[in-house]
Every structure is written in structure tokens, then in C-alpha cells.
C-alpha positions as CSV (number, residue, x, y, z in Angstrom):
1,G,66.9,113.0,102.2
2,E,66.2,116.4,100.8
3,R,64.9,117.8,104.1
4,Q,68.0,116.7,105.8
5,R,70.2,118.3,103.2
6,V,68.3,121.6,103.3
7,A,68.5,121.6,107.1
8,L,72.3,121.0,106.9
9,A,72.7,123.8,104.4
10,R,70.7,126.2,106.7
11,A,72.9,125.2,109.6
12,I,76.3,125.5,108.0
13,I,75.6,128.8,106.3
14,W,76.3,130.4,109.8
15,E,79.7,128.7,109.9
16,P,79.3,127.0,113.3
17,S,82.2,125.3,115.0
18,V,79.8,122.7,116.4
19,L,76.8,121.1,114.8
20,L,74.2,119.1,116.7
21,L,72.5,116.4,114.6
22,D,69.6,114.6,116.2
23,E,68.8,111.4,114.2
24,P,69.8,112.9,110.9
25,T,69.2,109.6,109.0
26,H,66.0,108.6,110.8
27,S,63.4,107.2,108.4
28,L,65.6,107.2,105.3
29,D,66.1,104.3,103.0
30,Y,69.6,102.8,102.7
31,T,70.6,104.9,99.7
32,L,69.6,108.2,101.1
33,R,71.0,107.3,104.5
34,K,74.4,106.5,102.9
35,T,74.3,109.8,101.0
36,V,73.5,111.8,104.1
37,L,76.3,110.1,106.1
38,E,78.8,110.6,103.4
39,T,77.8,114.3,103.2
40,L,78.3,114.7,106.9
41,Q,81.7,113.1,106.8
42,E,82.7,115.3,103.9
43,L,81.5,118.4,105.7
44,N,83.4,117.4,108.8
45,R,86.6,117.1,106.7
46,Q,86.1,120.2,104.7
47,L,84.9,122.6,107.4
48,N,86.6,121.0,110.4
49,L,83.3,120.9,112.2
50,T,82.7,119.2,115.5
51,L,79.6,117.0,114.9
52,I,77.5,115.8,117.8
53,H,75.6,113.0,116.1
54,I,72.7,111.6,118.1
55,T,71.6,108.1,117.0
56,H,70.0,105.0,118.4
57,D,71.7,102.9,115.7
58,P,75.1,101.5,116.9
59,V,76.0,100.6,113.3
60,E,75.6,104.2,112.3
61,A,77.6,105.3,115.3
62,R,80.5,103.0,114.4
63,Q,80.4,104.3,110.8
64,V,80.6,108.0,111.5
65,A,82.1,108.5,115.0
66,R,85.6,108.8,116.3
67,T,84.5,109.3,119.9
68,V,81.3,107.7,121.3
69,G,79.3,108.3,124.4
70,I,76.6,105.8,125.3
71,L,73.6,107.0,127.4
72,N,71.3,104.8,129.4
73,N,68.3,106.5,131.1
74,G,69.9,109.8,130.6
75,R,73.2,108.8,132.2
76,L,76.6,108.4,130.4
77,V,77.5,104.7,130.9
78,E,80.6,104.6,128.6
79,S,82.6,106.9,126.5
80,G,85.8,106.7,124.5
81,T,87.0,105.9,121.0
82,K,84.5,103.8,119.0
83,E,87.1,101.0,119.1
84,Q,87.3,101.2,122.9
85,V,83.6,101.3,123.4
86,F,82.4,98.8,120.9
87,M,85.3,96.3,120.9
88,N,85.8,96.3,124.7
89,P,82.5,97.3,126.3
90,R,82.7,97.6,130.1
91,S,79.0,97.8,131.0
92,D,76.4,95.1,130.5
93,F,74.2,97.7,128.8
94,V,76.8,98.3,126.0
95,K,77.6,94.6,125.8
96,N,73.9,94.0,125.0
97,I,73.9,96.7,122.4
98,C,76.9,95.1,120.7
99,R,75.4,91.7,120.7
100,E,72.0,92.9,119.4
101,S,73.6,95.0,116.6
102,A,75.9,92.2,115.6
103,A,73.0,89.8,115.4
104,E,70.9,92.2,113.3
105,D,73.8,92.6,110.9
106,G,74.3,88.8,110.7
107,N,77.8,89.2,111.9
108,R,77.3,87.2,115.1
109,I,79.1,83.9,115.6
110,S,77.9,82.3,118.8
111,D,79.4,79.5,120.8
112,E,76.4,77.5,121.9
113,E,78.4,75.8,124.6
114,S,79.0,79.0,126.5
115,S,77.8,82.5,127.0
116,H,80.7,83.9,124.9
117,S,80.0,85.6,121.6
118,S,82.4,86.7,119.0
119,T,81.5,89.4,116.5
120,K,83.3,91.7,114.0
121,L,83.2,94.2,116.9
122,G,85.2,91.9,119.1
123,S,84.5,89.3,121.8
124,L,81.7,89.7,124.2
């Protein structure tokens, strides 16, 4: 966590309007991850920064993003507000991401009689 905080301090000293964050919480335990994400959200509010947050973790994306873009093999497959993308996914790729992340979180309620799944993210 200290490396991430030092890197953030080095970046914001230049007063950028946009900050690119590539997996800023990768390999952090839950407590440090939460601290880094809270710090990023506070910086966003205080400094009015545009944060481009790259992550492979859909739970993290839902936590910190207002707008989400989902890439598959280098191509943008969906974009919009996090609610639009995660609650009403249009592509099979994003639907699978939602199912997998909900199952990992233990939030999945499946109907064994059909292929329909309901999650805290919405119905899939």
C-alpha cells in the first residue's frame, strides 16, 4: 500500500487533470485495498481529477466508477454508467463477467429450472 500511496503523491504533485491508474490495488490485502480506494475517491472529490482506473476486478469497478468501459481482446464491447453496464449488460461477455463476479461474492441466486440468474447487480 505504501508504494501505491507514494506513486499517487508523485503523480498529483504535478496537478494533472487526468490520472491513469493501472491496477492500483493489485496484490493488496483487503484493508490496504480499501484504504487505497478511499484515498482515490477522496482525491477525485478534492482535486476534481478525472481518474482512468484500469482493473480486472468488476467489484472494484462498481465501487469506484461512475462510467465504465469494458474491453474484450482490446475492443470496447460496452460502455456507460456503471448501472447501465452492470445491471443491464448487452453483450454475452459482460453478462458472464456479472455472473462470475456475483457468484464469487456469494450474491448469486440461481433458478435451477432455467438459465436465468438474479444478482444484486440485476437479472441476467
